[in-house]
PASEBA-1860 file (N, C-alpha, C; in nm, 3 decimals):
! residues 195
1> MHRSICDF> 15.078/-20.429/-8.464/15.222/-20.418/-8.428/15.298/-20.356/-8.570 ~ 15.401/-20.418/-8.622/15.500/-20.290/-8.672/15.558/-20.419/-8.770 ~ 15.505/-20.460/-8.911/15.531/-20.524/-8.984/15.588/-20.530/-9.116 ~ 15.605/-20.380/-9.160/15.690/-20.355/-9.228/15.825/-20.230/-9.233 ~ 15.903/-20.181/-9.289/15.976/-20.047/-9.285/15.843/-19.943/-9.308 ~ 15.783/-19.972/-9.418/15.649/-19.874/-9.418/15.546/-19.821/-9.284 ~ 15.513/-19.938/-9.173/15.476/-19.925/-9.007/15.571/-19.816/-8.959 ~ 15.755/-19.848/-8.950/15.834/-19.804/-8.847/15.787/-19.614/-8.904
9> ALDIIQNS> 15.749/-19.609/-9.042/15.803/-19.495/-9.067/15.707/-19.396/-9.035 ~ 15.581/-19.500/-9.097/15.435/-19.389/-9.055/15.408/-19.341/-8.852 ~ 15.470/-19.444/-8.831/15.438/-19.458/-8.680/15.552/-19.298/-8.613 ~ 15.665/-19.259/-8.704/15.747/-19.194/-8.675/15.678/-19.116/-8.678 ~ 15.621/-19.054/-8.838/15.584/-18.934/-8.881/15.458/-18.900/-8.833 ~ 15.362/-18.975/-8.772/15.234/-18.981/-8.708/15.300/-18.887/-8.549 ~ 15.451/-18.952/-8.459/15.460/-18.888/-8.389/15.466/-18.715/-8.395 ~ 15.546/-18.701/-8.486/15.569/-18.551/-8.553/15.450/-18.444/-8.584
17> IEASSGLI> 15.398/-18.541/-8.602/15.228/-18.495/-8.674/15.139/-18.463/-8.503 ~ 15.156/-18.594/-8.411/15.091/-18.533/-8.291/15.216/-18.474/-8.172 ~ 15.336/-18.428/-8.226/15.392/-18.311/-8.137/15.374/-18.164/-8.189 ~ 15.271/-18.182/-8.251/15.263/-18.010/-8.309/15.327/-17.989/-8.407 ~ 15.396/-18.030/-8.480/15.465/-17.981/-8.567/15.412/-17.909/-8.699 ~ 15.468/-17.831/-8.700/15.439/-17.753/-8.829/15.528/-17.758/-8.933 ~ 15.611/-17.804/-8.935/15.656/-17.891/-9.107/15.727/-18.002/-9.060 ~ 15.690/-18.110/-9.137/15.772/-18.241/-9.153/15.785/-18.286/-9.311
25> VVDFIESD> 15.950/-18.325/-9.291/15.987/-18.402/-9.404/16.021/-18.516/-9.364 ~ 15.986/-18.559/-9.513/16.025/-18.743/-9.511/16.149/-18.751/-9.605 ~ 16.200/-18.815/-9.613/16.319/-18.873/-9.753/16.336/-19.034/-9.704 ~ 16.267/-19.097/-9.790/16.263/-19.274/-9.847/16.377/-19.298/-9.905 ~ 16.420/-19.311/-9.934/16.538/-19.384/-10.006/16.577/-19.522/-10.023 ~ 16.574/-19.562/-10.153/16.579/-19.707/-10.166/16.703/-19.715/-10.239 ~ 16.784/-19.825/-10.223/16.927/-19.860/-10.290/16.924/-20.067/-10.293 ~ 16.978/-20.083/-10.364/17.035/-20.264/-10.412/17.028/-20.253/-10.255
33> EDVVVYVA> 17.115/-20.215/-10.149/17.167/-20.315/-10.047/17.073/-20.220/-9.911 ~ 17.002/-20.101/-9.928/16.937/-20.055/-9.778/16.832/-19.976/-9.817 ~ 16.732/-20.018/-9.733/16.597/-19.863/-9.714/16.690/-19.740/-9.583 ~ 16.676/-19.646/-9.677/16.730/-19.527/-9.573/16.545/-19.494/-9.519 ~ 16.562/-19.409/-9.431/16.394/-19.350/-9.393/16.469/-19.243/-9.303 ~ 16.434/-19.139/-9.320/16.475/-18.971/-9.260/16.331/-18.909/-9.229 ~ 16.308/-18.856/-9.115/16.213/-18.780/-9.046/16.235/-18.673/-9.006 ~ 16.214/-18.550/-9.006/16.254/-18.474/-8.946/16.140/-18.333/-8.959
41> DNGPGMSA> 16.135/-18.283/-8.804/16.021/-18.216/-8.767/16.063/-18.062/-8.711 ~ 16.002/-17.920/-8.717/16.010/-17.829/-8.654/15.953/-17.844/-8.507 ~ 15.895/-17.912/-8.435/15.834/-17.963/-8.334/15.888/-17.909/-8.186 ~ 15.864/-17.894/-8.102/15.858/-17.884/-7.950/16.034/-17.960/-7.971 ~ 16.048/-18.036/-7.970/16.164/-18.157/-7.950/16.208/-18.184/-7.823 ~ 16.305/-18.224/-7.754/16.273/-18.295/-7.648/16.403/-18.248/-7.591 ~ 16.445/-18.274/-7.450/16.589/-18.249/-7.355/16.601/-18.356/-7.363 ~ 16.796/-18.351/-7.374/16.834/-18.508/-7.362/16.803/-18.529/-7.272
49> ETLEKVKD> 16.780/-18.546/-7.121/16.664/-18.615/-7.099/16.551/-18.779/-7.117 ~ 16.537/-18.651/-7.156/16.334/-18.702/-7.187/16.354/-18.807/-7.322 ~ 16.510/-18.752/-7.421/16.529/-18.842/-7.511/16.591/-18.926/-7.504 ~ 16.660/-19.000/-7.386/16.692/-19.118/-7.349/16.603/-19.179/-7.283 ~ 16.487/-19.126/-7.193/16.347/-19.167/-7.178/16.306/-19.263/-7.266 ~ 16.243/-19.159/-7.418/16.198/-19.209/-7.487/16.235/-19.365/-7.567 ~ 16.317/-19.398/-7.577/16.405/-19.588/-7.593/16.360/-19.658/-7.511 ~ 16.310/-19.600/-7.412/16.204/-19.715/-7.255/16.106/-19.719/-7.304
57> PFFTDGKK> 16.045/-19.885/-7.353/15.895/-19.906/-7.390/15.863/-19.856/-7.261 ~ 15.873/-19.850/-7.167/15.757/-19.811/-7.051/15.752/-19.659/-7.027 ~ 15.789/-19.571/-7.100/15.826/-19.471/-7.073/15.723/-19.398/-7.148 ~ 15.603/-19.300/-7.101/15.573/-19.195/-7.189/15.524/-19.093/-7.100 ~ 15.504/-18.964/-7.198/15.572/-18.842/-7.110/15.336/-18.839/-7.029 ~ 15.295/-18.889/-7.120/15.154/-18.837/-7.119/15.042/-18.746/-7.157 ~ 15.131/-18.683/-7.263/15.097/-18.532/-7.288/15.009/-18.551/-7.434 ~ 15.028/-18.701/-7.497/15.032/-18.696/-7.653/14.867/-18.794/-7.604
65> HAHRSAGL> 14.925/-18.856/-7.488/14.812/-18.977/-7.514/14.803/-18.994/-7.361 ~ 14.744/-18.966/-7.287/14.684/-18.947/-7.173/14.715/-19.127/-7.086 ~ 14.585/-19.169/-7.157/14.533/-19.303/-7.121/14.684/-19.435/-7.168 ~ 14.791/-19.359/-7.200/14.909/-19.495/-7.215/14.995/-19.521/-7.097 ~ 15.015/-19.622/-7.089/15.122/-19.606/-7.004/15.290/-19.629/-7.069 ~ 15.300/-19.638/-7.180/15.421/-19.706/-7.251/15.408/-19.636/-7.419 ~ 15.521/-19.634/-7.455/15.555/-19.552/-7.574/15.607/-19.722/-7.671 ~ 15.581/-19.775/-7.753/15.607/-19.868/-7.766/15.696/-19.834/-7.945
73> GLPFLAQA> 15.657/-19.757/-8.048/15.715/-19.688/-8.197/15.863/-19.710/-8.116 ~ 15.930/-19.620/-8.055/16.039/-19.616/-8.096/16.174/-19.741/-8.032 ~ 16.118/-19.784/-7.900/16.168/-19.931/-7.850/16.140/-20.012/-7.977 ~ 16.021/-20.038/-8.019/16.062/-20.117/-8.177/16.141/-20.153/-8.263 ~ 16.130/-19.964/-8.273/16.209/-19.963/-8.403/16.368/-20.040/-8.336 ~ 16.414/-19.962/-8.226/16.550/-20.032/-8.234/16.542/-20.149/-8.172 ~ 16.434/-20.221/-8.159/16.444/-20.366/-8.113/16.520/-20.430/-8.272 ~ 16.406/-20.403/-8.369/16.375/-20.435/-8.505/16.534/-20.402/-8.629
81> IELSGGSF> 16.613/-20.302/-8.532/16.706/-20.231/-8.600/16.796/-20.319/-8.555 ~ 16.865/-20.356/-8.441/16.936/-20.430/-8.411/16.950/-20.593/-8.388 ~ 16.847/-20.681/-8.407/16.809/-20.762/-8.482/16.861/-20.859/-8.630 ~ 16.882/-20.722/-8.688/16.850/-20.686/-8.877/17.003/-20.648/-8.863 ~ 17.085/-20.581/-8.777/17.207/-20.499/-8.847/17.215/-20.391/-8.899 ~ 17.109/-20.303/-8.904/17.097/-20.197/-8.990/17.095/-20.089/-8.817 ~ 17.110/-19.967/-8.898/17.172/-19.829/-8.787/16.990/-19.747/-8.724 ~ 16.993/-19.673/-8.623/16.900/-19.560/-8.583/16.950/-19.462/-8.545
89> EIDSREGM> 16.924/-19.341/-8.603/16.988/-19.219/-8.506/16.873/-19.115/-8.491 ~ 16.883/-19.094/-8.375/16.757/-18.955/-8.349/16.846/-18.874/-8.232 ~ 16.774/-18.767/-8.311/16.822/-18.621/-8.229/16.696/-18.532/-8.203 ~ 16.773/-18.413/-8.151/16.623/-18.371/-8.076/16.696/-18.244/-8.003 ~ 16.605/-18.173/-8.007/16.655/-18.004/-7.920/16.527/-17.994/-7.911 ~ 16.525/-17.924/-7.822/16.401/-17.836/-7.771/16.380/-17.732/-7.851 ~ 16.324/-17.682/-7.864/16.285/-17.546/-7.939/16.257/-17.569/-8.013 ~ 16.402/-17.709/-8.085/16.398/-17.665/-8.299/16.369/-17.807/-8.361
97> GTSVQFRF> 16.299/-17.888/-8.266/16.271/-17.968/-8.320/16.287/-18.152/-8.310 ~ 16.289/-18.242/-8.397/16.349/-18.339/-8.401/16.372/-18.445/-8.489 ~ 16.454/-18.496/-8.521/16.487/-18.642/-8.626/16.532/-18.711/-8.633 ~ 16.465/-18.822/-8.660/16.464/-18.954/-8.694/16.546/-18.984/-8.811 ~ 16.643/-19.125/-8.809/16.688/-19.168/-8.918/16.698/-19.292/-8.918 ~ 16.660/-19.348/-8.998/16.712/-19.513/-8.968/16.693/-19.643/-9.091 ~ 16.783/-19.725/-9.047/16.799/-19.829/-9.197/16.790/-19.951/-9.180 ~ 16.777/-19.984/-9.240/16.734/-20.184/-9.310/16.834/-20.223/-9.420
105> SKEDIDSP> 16.907/-20.297/-9.366/16.949/-20.375/-9.500/16.872/-20.476/-9.531 ~ 16.904/-20.454/-9.682/16.807/-20.553/-9.773/16.840/-20.661/-9.780 ~ 16.945/-20.699/-9.767/17.018/-20.868/-9.745/17.026/-20.948/-9.614 ~ 16.956/-20.849/-9.503/16.910/-20.944/-9.372/16.853/-20.981/-9.419 ~ 16.816/-21.084/-9.346/16.689/-21.170/-9.370/16.634/-21.167/-9.213 ~ 16.648/-21.085/-9.100/16.569/-20.977/-9.018/16.491/-20.887/-9.078 ~ 16.518/-20.824/-9.159/16.476/-20.673/-9.228/16.359/-20.712/-9.237 ~ 16.246/-20.605/-9.218/16.121/-20.657/-9.212/16.135/-20.581/-9.374
113> PIGAVDMT> 15.995/-20.646/-9.485/15.970/-20.659/-9.597/15.930/-20.471/-9.550 ~ 15.969/-20.410/-9.720/15.953/-20.259/-9.704/15.758/-20.182/-9.723 ~ 15.677/-20.272/-9.747/15.553/-20.227/-9.703/15.497/-20.194/-9.827 ~ 15.397/-20.155/-9.850/15.337/-20.027/-9.939/15.345/-19.849/-9.894 ~ 15.479/-19.880/-9.986/15.529/-19.689/-10.013/15.409/-19.607/-10.042 ~ 15.331/-19.646/-10.129/15.218/-19.527/-10.154/15.086/-19.522/-10.089 ~ 15.085/-19.662/-9.942/14.940/-19.646/-9.916/14.990/-19.551/-9.751 ~ 15.171/-19.601/-9.764/15.226/-19.528/-9.637/15.258/-19.313/-9.689
121> FFAALTFP> 15.242/-19.311/-9.800/15.246/-19.185/-9.812/15.101/-19.123/-9.809 ~ 14.984/-19.212/-9.845/14.855/-19.156/-9.878/14.823/-19.137/-9.703 ~ 14.868/-19.237/-9.571/14.809/-19.230/-9.479/14.873/-19.100/-9.445 ~ 15.000/-19.135/-9.460/15.073/-18.963/-9.382/15.028/-18.794/-9.423 ~ 14.974/-18.823/-9.584/14.936/-18.711/-9.636/14.792/-18.634/-9.551 ~ 14.762/-18.745/-9.502/14.645/-18.731/-9.514/14.549/-18.732/-9.332 ~ 14.699/-18.741/-9.237/14.639/-18.706/-9.089/14.580/-18.537/-9.051 ~ 14.462/-18.573/-8.971/14.397/-18.412/-8.990/14.547/-18.294/-8.939
129> GDHEMVIN> 14.515/-18.221/-8.941/14.577/-18.089/-8.858/14.655/-17.989/-8.958 ~ 14.705/-17.866/-8.913/14.760/-17.778/-8.982/14.863/-17.811/-8.987 ~ 14.952/-17.897/-9.095/15.083/-17.870/-9.027/15.099/-17.858/-9.188 ~ 15.262/-17.908/-9.261/15.323/-17.901/-9.372/15.380/-18.024/-9.399 ~ 15.401/-18.092/-9.512/15.448/-18.239/-9.518/15.492/-18.251/-9.644 ~ 15.663/-18.252/-9.666/15.715/-18.302/-9.806/15.771/-18.453/-9.758 ~ 15.752/-18.472/-9.846/15.774/-18.636/-9.905/15.839/-18.616/-10.067 ~ 16.024/-18.726/-10.021/16.117/-18.688/-10.070/16.086/-18.868/-10.149
137> RTDSTKVP> 16.106/-18.925/-10.210/16.081/-19.052/-10.247/16.179/-19.089/-10.350 ~ 16.317/-19.161/-10.336/16.433/-19.203/-10.443/16.440/-19.339/-10.447 ~ 16.463/-19.423/-10.544/16.470/-19.558/-10.558/16.561/-19.542/-10.684 ~ 16.694/-19.574/-10.623/16.869/-19.556/-10.697/16.835/-19.769/-10.762 ~ 16.783/-19.850/-10.735/16.786/-19.978/-10.793/16.713/-19.971/-10.903 ~ 16.652/-19.860/-10.971/16.609/-19.875/-11.168/16.742/-19.761/-11.190 ~ 16.779/-19.777/-11.316/16.845/-19.727/-11.385/16.780/-19.637/-11.480 ~ 16.751/-19.511/-11.512/16.808/-19.408/-11.423/16.759/-19.425/-11.335
145> TSSYSLSR> 16.783/-19.352/-11.179/16.734/-19.371/-11.056/16.648/-19.270/-11.092 ~ 16.492/-19.320/-11.040/16.386/-19.228/-11.045/16.369/-19.180/-10.883 ~ 16.266/-19.099/-10.869/16.270/-18.994/-10.792/16.091/-18.881/-10.775 ~ 16.039/-18.846/-10.677/15.944/-18.761/-10.675/15.958/-18.675/-10.497 ~ 15.886/-18.564/-10.553/15.865/-18.512/-10.438/15.710/-18.499/-10.369 ~ 15.640/-18.473/-10.297/15.539/-18.479/-10.295/15.510/-18.315/-10.147 ~ 15.392/-18.231/-10.156/15.449/-18.120/-10.119/15.255/-18.190/-10.078 ~ 15.253/-18.147/-9.917/15.121/-18.167/-9.869/14.981/-18.068/-9.927
153> SELSEACG> 15.076/-17.944/-9.912/14.998/-17.760/-9.941/14.990/-17.821/-10.046 ~ 15.074/-17.806/-10.169/15.006/-17.833/-10.294/14.964/-17.935/-10.329 ~ 14.897/-18.037/-10.236/14.845/-18.167/-10.251/14.683/-18.109/-10.244 ~ 14.668/-18.064/-10.161/14.536/-17.950/-10.059/14.531/-17.866/-10.141 ~ 14.594/-17.799/-10.253/14.588/-17.679/-10.322/14.470/-17.751/-10.449 ~ 14.596/-17.860/-10.509/14.485/-17.893/-10.633/14.389/-17.991/-10.597 ~ 14.381/-18.009/-10.506/14.248/-18.152/-10.468/14.133/-18.042/-10.430 ~ 14.141/-17.923/-10.390/14.055/-17.859/-10.318/14.007/-17.877/-10.172
161> GLETSGAL> 14.128/-17.948/-10.101/14.107/-17.999/-9.976/14.126/-18.064/-9.971 ~ 14.212/-18.197/-9.870/14.188/-18.327/-9.844/14.118/-18.373/-9.722 ~ 13.971/-18.345/-9.686/13.842/-18.352/-9.630/13.717/-18.480/-9.694 ~ 13.742/-18.386/-9.825/13.604/-18.506/-9.888/13.700/-18.615/-9.943 ~ 13.586/-18.714/-9.968/13.605/-18.809/-9.988/13.645/-18.811/-10.190 ~ 13.605/-18.730/-10.206/13.658/-18.769/-10.364/13.763/-18.654/-10.405 ~ 13.817/-18.601/-10.322/13.938/-18.539/-10.300/14.051/-18.672/-10.247 ~ 14.015/-18.755/-10.149/14.098/-18.849/-10.125/14.133/-18.979/-10.162
169> VLLRRFVR> 14.006/-19.007/-10.265/14.024/-19.083/-10.386/14.113/-18.973/-10.523 ~ 14.108/-18.881/-10.545/14.225/-18.813/-10.637/14.358/-18.802/-10.563 ~ 14.401/-18.855/-10.451/14.513/-18.796/-10.384/14.557/-18.981/-10.360 ~ 14.444/-19.039/-10.328/14.514/-19.203/-10.369/14.582/-19.280/-10.518 ~ 14.513/-19.237/-10.582/14.541/-19.288/-10.742/14.683/-19.228/-10.757 ~ 14.690/-19.042/-10.747/14.816/-19.020/-10.802/14.906/-19.076/-10.730 ~ 14.871/-19.069/-10.562/15.023/-19.149/-10.521/15.071/-19.244/-10.601 ~ 14.954/-19.362/-10.592/14.954/-19.461/-10.645/15.082/-19.471/-10.797
177> SLEEKTGM> 14.974/-19.376/-10.848/15.035/-19.352/-11.045/15.187/-19.293/-10.985 ~ 15.246/-19.202/-10.918/15.333/-19.199/-10.903/15.454/-19.332/-10.879 ~ 15.419/-19.373/-10.765/15.495/-19.532/-10.759/15.492/-19.597/-10.894 ~ 15.387/-19.631/-10.964/15.378/-19.723/-11.082/15.452/-19.664/-11.227 ~ 15.423/-19.499/-11.223/15.493/-19.495/-11.295/15.686/-19.454/-11.357 ~ 15.717/-19.482/-11.220/15.886/-19.467/-11.195/15.888/-19.577/-11.116 ~ 15.774/-19.687/-11.168/15.841/-19.838/-11.144/15.882/-19.862/-11.020 ~ 15.872/-19.764/-10.907/15.885/-19.834/-10.736/15.781/-19.909/-10.682
185> RSEEATDS> 15.631/-19.890/-10.724/15.579/-19.975/-10.675/15.613/-20.125/-10.663 ~ 15.600/-20.142/-10.522/15.687/-20.271/-10.481/15.540/-20.424/-10.466 ~ 15.568/-20.557/-10.528/15.498/-20.631/-10.478/15.505/-20.650/-10.385 ~ 15.473/-20.577/-10.293/15.490/-20.606/-10.179/15.344/-20.559/-10.107 ~ 15.339/-20.488/-10.250/15.156/-20.323/-10.138/15.063/-20.427/-10.246 ~ 14.996/-20.402/-10.140/14.889/-20.520/-10.083/14.749/-20.429/-10.219 ~ 14.678/-20.548/-10.247/14.585/-20.506/-10.377/14.472/-20.449/-10.284 ~ 14.472/-20.460/-10.190/14.392/-20.379/-10.095/14.375/-20.211/-10.136
193> FKN> 14.480/-20.186/-10.207/14.459/-20.043/-10.227/14.471/-19.953/-10.386 ~ 14.386/-20.078/-10.432/14.330/-20.019/-10.563/14.205/-19.986/-10.597 ~ 14.243/-19.934/-10.691/14.135/-19.845/-10.774/14.102/-19.759/-10.663
END
């Protein structure tokens, strides 16, 4: 179940990875008013007909998960957006890729909490597969505005790959330190990510 904005973001990122995208770009932008997440990939994309169908919770193309008879990620996101007065856009072109952008207002009581951004980025960067991922994080609630970028290929090179437990510990600490040093690590982040 999706309990936070980060859960929705990770679900969209996982969709891009499972669609065999070679490049995934994630922008996670926080302001005093809202949180905006943008995920774009260069995967196979979808036809206009399929794009309409993915909004239906009882539709699945059967390719990514042959055992599933439903695809709930995007419909859950759309429902949460509708309840909270946010916004949601999806654009896809066959052979070119897909982009998803969603926004939740921080002022609406029905908006989910942000969640643990560092844990989300760590999980996204460590999904298996041969793909590049660039994550851009911006927080304008701070003065001055805080931001950083992560590149999966650069992190993998610096850690000697992302397969060993030692490399994963280094990556986890690094991503968490970026959130802490820039003052972006929220109180909502769970203590289970410590050390």
